[in-house]
N, C-alpha and C positions, 0 to 999 in steps of 0.2 A: 511434167506431168502434175496434175492439179493435187492441192493437198489431200481432197478426198478421197483420193487415190494413191497413197504413197502407198508402199509396200512394208510391211509389219512383218518384222523378223521373225522366225521361229519361234526363238527363247520368249519373244514376248507374246505369241501365241499360245504358245503351251504354259506360260505362268499362265494368262490369263482363262484357260481352262481347267487348270489346277484350283484357281480360285474359286470359278463358279460350280464346280463340283462341291470342294467342300461346303457350299453355303448352301446344299441341299440338304443335306440331312445328317444323320449319325452315322447311317450304315454308308455313306459313302464315304465317309472320315473311316471307317472303318475298312473297308475296301482298299482304298490307297496304302492304308497303314500295313494290308496284307501285302499289295504288290510290293511296295519297300521291302518289308520283310523278306518275302521271294528273291525278289532281285538280290538282295545281299548273302544270305544264307545261301544259295543254289548254286551261285560261281564258287562261291570258299568251297563249300562241299564238295563240288566238282575237283579243284584243285588241289585238296587234300586227297582224295579217292586216286588220281591220277596219278599221283606225287608219291603214292602209297607204293613200297615195293612188294608186299604182299595182297596187293589187291587183286582180282580176279583179271585173266586175260581176255576175257572174251565182253564184248562189249554191254552186252545185257547184263552180264556179273556187275560191270562195272556200274551200271545205270542204275541196278538194285542198291549197290551199295550207297549211292549217293541219295537215293531215296530213301535211306534208312538212318543217314547221317544227319540228312536236312528232317526228316520227322523227329529225331531225339532232341536234335538242336530246339523246333518249334513245340516239341511235347506234343508230338500229335500221333504218335506211336511208330510202333516200325513192323505193323505185319506187312508182309510180302505175300504173292500169289495169285490168287484173280484179282482184276480191277475193282470186282462189287468189295472184295475184302478189305482193298485197300482204301477205298472211298468210306467202307465205313468206321475201318481206324480212323481215316480224318475225323468223320463226326463225331464220335465217342472222345477225341482229344478236343476238339470246340467244344463239346458239351463241360467237359471237364474244365478247360482253360475258364470259361462261363461260368461256372460255378464259384469256382475258384475264385475268379473275379467279383463275384457277386461278394463273397464272403468276406472278401480282404475290402472291398468297397464300404460294405456296414461297417466291418471291425474300425476302420479309418476313419467313416463318418461318424460315428459315437464318439472317439475318441476326442476327433477335432472339435465336435460341441461341446463334451466338457469339458477340454481345456481352454475354451473359448468361456464356458460359463466362468472357471475358475478363474480364466484371466479378467472374466469382467468384476471381478471382489464381490463377491455374492456369499461368502463364508461368513460367517459370525465372527468377530471380535473377541479374542479371550483373554483379555488385559484387566490389568486392574491399576486404579490412581496415574490414566494415561489421559489426555486431552485428546480431545473432540471438537473440530472446526468444521460447520455446515455451512454448505455454500461456496461460490466460488466466483469471487471477483478478482480484481488488480490487485486490491489489498492483502490479499491472504500471502502474498511473499510476505510483508511488511510483519503480519502478526506472528504468522509460522515462525520467522526468524528470531522474533522477540521471545518467542515461547522457548527457541529451544536457548536462547540466553539466557533468559530467567534463568531455567532448571541449572544451565552448566554455570551459573553464576552462585548457586544457589550450595555448591561446594565451599564458598568461603564463609559460608553462615548456617544458619538454621533456619533458611526460609524455604528448600525445597521438602517436603515429605518424600518424596522419590528419588532425592537426587543421588541416591547411593547407588540404585538401578539403573538398569536400560532406560531412556525417556522414550517413551511412543504417542507420537502424534497421529490421530485417526482422523481422515478428511472426509468427508462425506458429502458427494452432489453428482448431479445429473448428468457426469461426463465419463467419458472412457478410463479408467484407472490408470493405466498405463502412461495414456497421455497425461493425467495431473502427475503422475509420480515423477515423470519424465522430466516436467515445466518445473517442477519444484527441485529436484537434485542439480538440476542447469541454472536455475536462480540463485540456491544455497549451496551447492559446492558440496564437498563431502562434510557431511556431520558426523565424528566419533560420538560414539554412544547415544546416536538417535536413533529412531526405525519408524520412518513415514510407513504408515497402512493408509491406502487410499480405495476407499470404496463409492460402487455405482449406486445410485437410485436418488429418488426426490426427497429432500428433508423435511418435506410435508406428511411424507408416507411413515404411518408410525411403523410397518413392518421393515420398512427401509432404516429407518433410526433403530431398530434392534441389533440392526448387524452391527452396530458401532460400539454396543452395550453403552449406553450413555448413564444408566445405574450406577456403574462402578469405576465411572471417571470422577477425575479430579476435578473438572470444569468443562464446560460446553461454551464455546464462542457462535454464534450466528452472526452471518454476514449479509449485509443486504443484497439485494441484483440491483444492477443501473438499469433495469429497465422503469418502466412506470408504475407496474405492480407490486415493484420490489418489497416495500413498506408491508404489505399486505401479506407477501410471501411469509417475511418474517413472523409476523405474529399468529399465521397459521402454523408453522414450524415450530413457534412455541408451545402454541397445542398442542401439537400431537406429540413434542417432545411431554409436555404435562402427561399424557396419556401412556407413554412409554415405560415414565417413571411411576404412576401409580397413582392415584389420589390420597395426599395426606396434608398435614398442614402447612408444606413448603419447608418445611426447616430440617428436613433430612435432603440426603443425595448429593450433587453435583453444583457447583457454581457456574452460573447462566449469564452469559454477559452477551448482549445482542444489542445490535443500532441500527437504526431508521434511519434513511434521510430527511423526511419530512416530519416536524413536533407534532404536526397534530394526530400522530401516530402513537407518538410517545405513550398516552395515559393508556391506551388498549395494550399496547406490548409490554408494558409493566405488568398491569393484570395476568396478563397470561403469563409471563415468567414468575411470578409468583414471587416471596417474601425474600428468597436469594438469589433473585434474577436483578441485573441490571443493565440498566436500555440506554444507551447514549445515542445523541443528535448530529446526524455526520455531518447536513448541510449548514447548521446553526455554527458549528465547531469551527469549517470549515471558514466560513465566512468572518467571523471574529479574528480569525489566523490572520486571514488576508490583510484586514482591516488593520491590525496591529503592524503586520508588517509592514505595511503604506506608513505607518506612523512614525515605526523605527527600525529600521533597516538592519537585517539579522537577527530579528527576532523568531524566523521558522529554524533555523541552524541552533540558534538557543534554544527552544523549545525541546527540538529534536535531541539534543544531547540533554538534557531533561528528564525524559521520557522513555528514551532508551535505555538498554542496561550495559551499555557499555563504560558509562562511566560515571558520572553522581545521579541517584535519584532518589525522590521521596521514599522513606521509611515511617515507621511507627516502632516506636523503641520503648521497653520496660526501664524507667531509671530511679530506682526504689529510692535513692538520695539525693532525689531533687524532690522528692515529698514536703512540704514546709516552706520552698524556698521560690523567691519571685523570678516570673519568667523571665526577665533580664538578666540577673545572675545567672540562672540556667544558660539563657543564650550565650553569655558572654565566658561561662566556665568551657563551653565546648570548643576543643582546640580544633578539630579536620572534620567539624559537621556543621549543620546549619540550623538555629529551630526557628519553625515558622508558625507553631500553632500547639495545641492540648485536644486529644480526644477522648471525650470524656467516658467513664463505664458505660452509660449507655449507647456509644458508638457517636455520639454528635460531636462535630468536630468544633475546635474556637480556634479559627486561625487567627495570626496576628493579634494576641490578644492586648491590651495593656499592659505596658511594662511591668508592673506592679502586682497583676495578677499570681496569686498562689498557687502552688500546686497541690492537690490533694491526692488521700490514697486514692488509689482505681484510677488516677488518670495515666495518662501515656501521651509520650511524646511525640511530634509529627513532625521528621526532620530531613532534611537535603544532605546524604552522605552516598560516598565513593561506595558502600559495602552495607552491608548490613549486622556488622557485629556489634556484639554490645556496647553500648554508649557509657560512656564513663566521664565524671566531670574532674576538672582540675581542680587543685588544691585551691587555687584563686581565681579573682576573675582575671581577665586580661588589661594588661594597663591600657588606659584611653587619656590621651593628652587633649584635656579639653582645650588647649588654644588653638588647636587646628580645627575645632569644630565652629561652623560659621553659624550666627543666627537662623532659626529657624525662616524662611524665606514665605512671604506674604504672596495670596495671590497674583499667577504672573498674567498679565492680558498680550495675548497672542495677537498678531493680524491675521485675517482671514487668509483659508490657503487654498488652491484650485489644484486638482485632481481630474486625472485623466483615468477613464475607464472603457477599455477596448473590449468587446465583445458582451453577449450576452446569454446567460442560464438561467438555472433555476433557482441558484446561490445570489444571482444578483439584486434580487429585491431585498436580503437581507442585510447586505452590503450596502445599500441605498440606504436603508433603513438605519444601520447602525451609525452612519457617517451624519445621515441628519439629527438623529436625536444627540450627538456631541458636538459636532462643529460650531465652529465660531462665525458670529453673526458677518455674512458678508461672503462666505466662502463658494466656492462653488464645483462644481462637478459636471465633466463634459462629458457626455455618453455617446460613442461610436459603434455600431452595429451595423451587420449587414440587413439589408432588405426581409433577409428572410428571418431574420430572427430579431425584430425589432421588438421590446418591450411594447405591453399593452398601458391605457390611459392610468389604469391603475395600482399598474407595478411602477411608476414615477411618480411623484408627487407634483401636483400643477406649484408654478411659480409662487401663487399667492399663498398656499400651505407652506412654504419652504422659506419664502420673502424673510423671516427670521432666522434662518438658521444657514441652509444650503440651496442655493438655487440649482437645479439638475437641470440641466440644458442634453437634449437628445438630437445625434447627427446620424445620419445614414448612410453610409460607404463599404465598400467591398473591402475587406480587409485583407484578401488572400492579391490584391493585386498591389503591385511593388507601389504604384504612385498614392498608396491609400492616404499616407500619413503629407504627400507634401503638400505645402501651402499651411501647415501646423507649426507653430511656435511653440515648441517641446520644452523651450527657456522659460515658457509663462507658468508651467506646470511644477508643484512640490513632490507629487511622486505619480506613478502611472501602475494600474493593474489592469492585468489581460486574463481574460478568463477563457477558458475552451467553451467549446460547444457542448452538451450534454450525449449519451451513448444515442447513435442515429437521427441527431440533430440536424447532420452535414454531411455532404457526399463524400468528404473526407475523412481520415479520421480525426478524433477532435484536436489530439495535439498540434496536428499540422499548422493550424491556420497561428496557433497561439505562438510557432513556433518563428511564422513568417513574421509576426508583428514584432519578436524579440530581437529577429536579426536585424529590420528597420531602426529598432531603438537602438541596438549598439552600433549601428555604424552611424548614426547622427552622433553617440556619444565619442565616438573616434573623430568623427571631423570637427566637432564644437570644441573636442576638448574639455568637455565638463562631464560631471557625474549626473545620473537621474536615477534617483531610486526606481527600480521597477519590480514589482513583484507577480508574480505570472503562476496560474493554476493549471497545473497536469495531470492526466488522467492515470497514465504508463508513469512508473517509476523510472523508465529507462530512459527517458525525454531529460530528466534533469543530467545528464551527462553530455547528453550531445546540444543545450539549449544554450545559445551565444550570451552569457550574462556578463554583464558589466560589474564592476568592484563594489557598486552599491544596489547589484538586484540578489534575487532570489528567487527560488521554485517553491512552490507548495504543493506537495502532490495530494488530488486530491482524497478524503479518506485517511489519509495516514497519521493522523494525529490520533485521528479514533482507533487504528489499529494499535498504535504506540500506548492508548489507554486501555484497550481491551487486555493487552499483555500485559499492562503493569495491575489490570484489578485480578485476572488471572492468577498472577504469582503471588499477590498481596491483597487478599479482599476485604480486607478492612480500610483499604486507602480509597474504596469506592465513594463513600460519604466527604472525603477530601477533597478528591477531584469533582464533585457535585459540584462542591462550595466555591472552587477553584474558577470552573470552566462554565458554568451552568447558571448558579446563583449570581457570581460576582460578575458574570463577564471577562475581560480583557485583565485579570487583577495581577499577572505577571507582565511585567513591563519592565525597561529600560529607561534609566534615569541620567543625567550629567551627574557627573563624581561632583562638581562643585555645588551642589544641593546637601551633601553628606562631610563632606571635609575641604578646607581652603586649598583653591590650586595652587600649585608650586609647592607644598608643604610635605616632610615626608610625614607619613604617620602610619598604623599598622593596620591591619581590616576590621581589629576590635573598635577603632574610632567609627568605619564607615558603618558597622553593625547598631553601635551604640547609637549613633544619631539616626538612622534608620527607626530604630525601637521608637527616639522619642516623637518619631512622624507619624508612627503605628503603622510601621512597614518592618517587613522582615529582608534584609539583607542578603542573596544566596551566591553571589558571585561578581564580577565583573570584565568589563572587556577594555583592556588598556588600547588607547592609540597609537596606533604604529603609521604612520605616515608613507612607510618604504614596502609596506606587507600589499602584494596585489589584490586580495580580498579582507579589507580591514574590519569587514563587519561579521566574519565567522568564528573569531577568535572569543569565545566566551571561556572564561576561568570560574568553573565552580569550585566553592566549598574551599575558597584556600585557607590556609591556617592564619587565624585570630592574630597569631603574632608577627606575621608576615608584614613587613616595613617597604615602602615605596614611596616613592616622591608623586604625586598626584597631582594631573593634570587638567585643564577644562574639557579638553575634550575627552576623556576616559568617562565613562559608562557604568552605571552599576545595576545590574540585574537583581530587582525586588519584586516581594509578594505585597501588595498593597491591602489596605483596610477594605476598599469597597470596590466598585468599578473602577477598571482602567482609569486613572486619572494623568494629567499631565502633570508637568511640577507646579505645585502650588495649586492647583483647583483639577477641575473635571476635564479628562484629558481629551485635548483636541485635535483637531488633524494636525499635519504636521509643519513645524516653521521652516521657512527658508532658511537653508543653511548657506554661510560663505562660502563655503568649498563647491558647493552645488552649481554655484552660477556666478561669474564674473562681473564685478562691480560695473566695470564701463558701459555694458549691456545688458544690463537687468533694467526689468521695468520696475519705474519707481509705484510704491505699495503707499497707495493711499485709505488703505482699510476698504474698499468699494470693489463690485465686480467691474464696472465700467471702467477704473483705473487698468485692468490685466484683462483687454478683450482681445488681446492678439491670439485667442488659443485657436480651435477649432470655427472655421468660418461656418 
């Protein structure tokens, strides 16, 4: 039998007929429903009548009884008699059923619409002293987590105004509230004493902003979107917020903290934010952090520890007994906190002041401490043994360095500019990008323009291919920076290409037995947990540092000027330096000696990292705010975290690109350094 003449089973024919009938109209569906009901009700009713001992004896009587039972079951009436009366009874039953069904449908639809409206979060938030977050990006999880931690920590001191009550955080974004709340709950877990309230609406719409009651809030944080118009959206949101709060002098109302990607929009955003607003620049902050991490492995983890609320952080403290004392005496009489500056009565910060600067009435102390309890001075200075202090070192001339930059995005030109301005003469930066994200001529300086500092050489390769780095002598590089694509700039998710590059670099480390400092930029904070990092590698989550700064300013508004000075004015003012700059290696000394030596060099010591060759990740352990009287034997490999007096500097001079470290390369296979790029031409071909 031919294929087209195969017999079809009765079951398939019936199913096909049923599907065709259902596809015709609603009436056909009702007809099938009636037939199915009759096919079930009539046989069961017949069985009930025939098994009833009191049923009529005649066939007509039993059939009438079957009709009455079926009609009562289907609510069609139970009128008996002439066929006309029975048909009219059925018609009335159908009409009644239609009316009841219509009423039920109307009520159900109305309640469903109302529940959907309530579920969308359109009711006004009736709270006071709550925190408002406008916008939705990947950094909202870091921001909300730190806002919760900051309020929870306020119970140890006098920081939070509403710490005694329930902490309410309201999020307004143009997304489904249930989806937002579910995502926050999944990322943050159970948060006792905290209530998350999500509302849907465009933050640029004043009517939507009114739902979160910003006038009664403690602070409002505005997150920038990842799209190309994200900064313009932030400016418009700030203008809408001003319209909701009303026209005043800007000195009343909640604290406003916002962030933009591009520095060109900072002036406009600050004008829109008003006198109580603080605007941060995300891209430049991230670029500086990546450059710092390339210079000093472990800087991202040190900054995270310093800016989150889980350990030590910046504080502004009133110390009346410090009036009339020098800054050096105050710094050495603080046992468990580290003084880094003075906040003048007009709000102007004076960081790393000269040691002999005298605190005047109205001055407040800027410190790094584990909590915000009242600062008290000890009765006497911490003992400093001058015999363990080295002589102030002179400028150190470091050799040129070579870096590898994998990938390109809108922060890459800022990274190249920062490296070019601080590079030692003869340094080389090799840039490897796919063809679809190659930099323009304006973004990479010409070899003639960078001949005195940094030579930038561009190479095109497919970083997603396993053989992308084959033939590249990775041992010729002092550090590697891996960048992800911007949102929407690639067929895959932004972190996927970066993870592939990290996997290749980690495999090279395992084959060669050498440490290669690598810093990778990720978009998703969850990518950090799966990234194949080596002992000297780290991950910088895009915008994470800005989110931490926003949470700190929300919790401590007076720190806005301090962070502006540290991260905007000075650039990389926080840095790690070798302990031999402050104390003689191999000698036992208290941390007070390190603090005194740092003050003599115009710096403020905040903590240290002890060198542990047996640790799996030796660059992650930075001890902040150790006791001044804590004594230990300092080694040449130990490092001290300091706040410098100016832009991040290397030991003894302007901060340069990282010099080669002996543990990063074997002596017998390392290329001979002659101070020229030609002597190290074994990089990317």
